[in-house]
C-alpha positions as a printed Julia matrix, in Angstrom:
111×3 Matrix{Float64}:
 -16.18   12.83  27.34
 -13.34   12.77  25.42
 -13.02   12.03  21.86
  -9.82   11.62  19.61
 -10.54   12.08  15.64
  -8.19   10.4   13.47
  -7.56   11.2    9.58
  -5.25   10.7    7.38
  -5.09    7.0    6.56
  -5.84    5.58   3.18
  -4.23    3.42   0.41
  -0.52    3.85  -1.18
   1.86    2.02  -2.99
   4.87    0.52  -1.37
   7.26    3.35  -0.97
   4.96    5.99  -0.34
   4.24    8.04   2.39
   1.07    8.98   4.5
   0.77   11.3    7.8
  -1.65   10.68  10.31
  -3.36   13.0   12.64
  -5.24   12.91  15.84
  -6.87   15.67  17.78
  -8.51   15.32  21.51
 -11.97   16.96  21.43
 -10.63   18.61  24.42
  -7.6    20.08  26.03
  -6.13   16.83  27.45
  -3.72   18.4   30.45
  -2.63   15.81  33.05
  -1.41   13.51  30.1
   2.38   12.44  29.62
   2.56   10.12  26.99
   0.91    9.99  23.58
   1.0     7.5   20.63
   0.1     5.55  18.38
  -0.85    1.72  18.09
  -1.78   -0.79  14.86
  -3.4    -3.57  14.06
  -2.61   -5.83  11.25
  -5.26   -8.04  10.04
  -5.32  -11.13  12.06
  -2.93  -10.16  14.49
  -3.02   -8.21  17.97
  -2.63   -4.62  18.46
   0.83   -3.31  18.86
   2.91   -0.26  19.34
   4.14    1.98  16.69
   5.65    4.94  18.32
   4.98    7.37  21.61
   5.77   10.73  22.51
   6.02   11.98  26.44
   5.31   15.22  27.55
   8.66   16.53  27.56
   9.02   14.85  23.76
  11.08   11.68  24.32
  10.28    9.27  21.21
  10.01    5.36  21.02
   9.68    3.44  18.49
   9.06    0.08  17.37
  12.42   -1.87  15.91
  10.22   -2.15  12.5
   9.34    1.46  11.64
  12.82    3.34  12.86
  14.19    5.59  10.24
  10.75    5.51   8.56
   8.21    6.8   10.57
   8.27   10.1   12.68
   5.84   10.81  16.04
   5.16   14.43  16.89
   2.82   16.12  18.86
   1.5    19.66  19.73
   0.56   19.23  23.37
  -1.06   22.71  23.46
  -3.58   21.65  20.92
  -3.63   18.33  22.28
  -2.81   17.12  18.82
  -0.5    13.83  17.55
   0.48   13.28  14.12
   2.56   10.17  12.74
   4.38   10.86   9.76
   4.66    7.31   7.44
   7.37    7.43   4.92
   9.14    4.46   2.87
   5.71    2.31   3.53
   6.26   -1.4    3.12
   3.05   -3.86   2.88
   3.86   -5.22   5.91
   2.71   -1.23   7.75
  -1.1    -2.36   6.42
  -3.08   -2.3    9.8
  -5.38   -0.06  11.02
  -3.99    2.64  12.98
  -4.98    4.07  16.4
  -3.87    7.06  18.13
  -3.83    7.17  22.29
  -3.81    9.58  24.74
  -3.71    8.15  28.23
  -7.21    6.18  28.56
  -8.38    7.62  25.92
  -8.63    5.69  22.03
  -9.22    6.62  18.55
 -11.89    4.82  16.34
  -8.96    3.64  14.16
  -7.83    4.46  10.64
  -6.83    2.0    7.98
  -3.87    2.11   6.47
  -3.03    0.12   2.98
   0.01   -0.46   1.37
   0.49   -2.19  -1.8
   3.36   -4.15  -3.5
């Protein structure tokens, strides 16, 4: 069973930065997309960013220009660099690779 291990969450003030990382416990060769999702308090889980096997990226409008997703396919790792954080970015962030999900990491942004 593949496990995804996330790291890098925490608490920051508005305008600050955090970098989330996610590593798979074994190499996942057949996957095309990797991504990050988030679930704000009291809301449903939503897409934040995805990256395809060829490196094409997609972002939700609210994070464009502030967040950057990148990957190391050989290591089955994906990262999310988050800059200029806003209080509305507060959520539990989940890593996704195909059918596999991370356990979630809390990001809290204070004003």
